[in-house]
N, C-alpha and C positions, 0 to 999 in steps of 0.2 A: 365777952367771948366772941371770937372771930368766926364768921360763917365761912365754911370751906366751899370750894367749887363743887364738890360732891354733894354737899347739902343743898346748894342752890339748884343743882340739876335734879335732885330728888323733889324739891319743892315745885319746880316747873312741871315735872312729870305728874305730880299729884294735882296741880292746878289744871292741867290739860284734861285729866280724867274727870275732875269735877265739872269742867265745862262740857265734856262729852255727855255726862248725865243730864246737864241742863239742856243741851241740844236735843236730847231725846224727849225730855219733859215738854219742850216747846212744841212738839208735834201734836200734842193733845191737851190743849190748855183747859178745856172744859171738864173733861172726865179724869185726866191725869193717868197715872200708871201705878200698878201694884209693884211692890219690890221685886216680885218674881218676873214681871214683865220688863222691869229695868235691867235685871240680871240678863235676861234673854236678849234684850236689845243692845246691851253694851258688851256682854261677855265678861263683865267684872264679877267677882265673887260676892256673895251675900254680905260678908263683912265689909268689903269695899263699898258696896252700894249704901249700906247703913252709914258709913263714915262720910261718904260724899254727899248724901242727902242731908245729913245732920249739918254739914258745912254750909250747904245751900240754905237750909232753914235758918241757921244762926245768922247768916249774912242777909236774910230777908228776901232771897231769890226764889224760895220754894216754900210750899205749905202743904199740910196734910188735910185732906177733906175729912172732916170729923165723922160724917155718916158712913163713909166707906173705907177709910184708912188709906185711900189712894193718895199719891203724891202728885202735885201739879205746880207749875210756876205760880208765884205769888201774884197778887193784884198789881204789884209794882210793874210787872211787864205790860199789863193792860194800859197803865198810865203812860209808860214809855211808848207803846205803840200809838197811842193817841197823839203824843207829842211829835212822834216821827211823821205821822200823817199830816199834822198841822204844818210842820216844817216843809214837807213835800208840796203841800198845797200852796204855801207862800212862795216857794221857789218856782212853782209852775206859773203862778200869776206874774211874778217878776219876769220870767222868760217870755211870757205872752206879751207883756207890755214892751219889753225890749224888741221883740220881733216886730211889733206894730210900728215902733219908732224907726226901725231899720227899713222896713218896707215902705214907709211914707216918703223917704228921701230918694 
């Protein structure tokens, strides 16, 4: 079955909405958001929020806090954040070394 341009456009719009929900979730990693708060923050319907959160959970990007039922980014993001910090620290050291070499000459 061939995918039409209209279907691709719809898929892209849905993906953008899922990422918008993720963007909101990243604002409060520790405590997460209730579905109602996500509805208020995004302007999406409750049905849409449920669908988008389910997509994020299935992909491993979001999780529910069992004690409260709130939704937050998964620990996967904490690992990514640590990797990014490590990468930035490495780049900073390389730039400092390069700067020292340049200034010696």
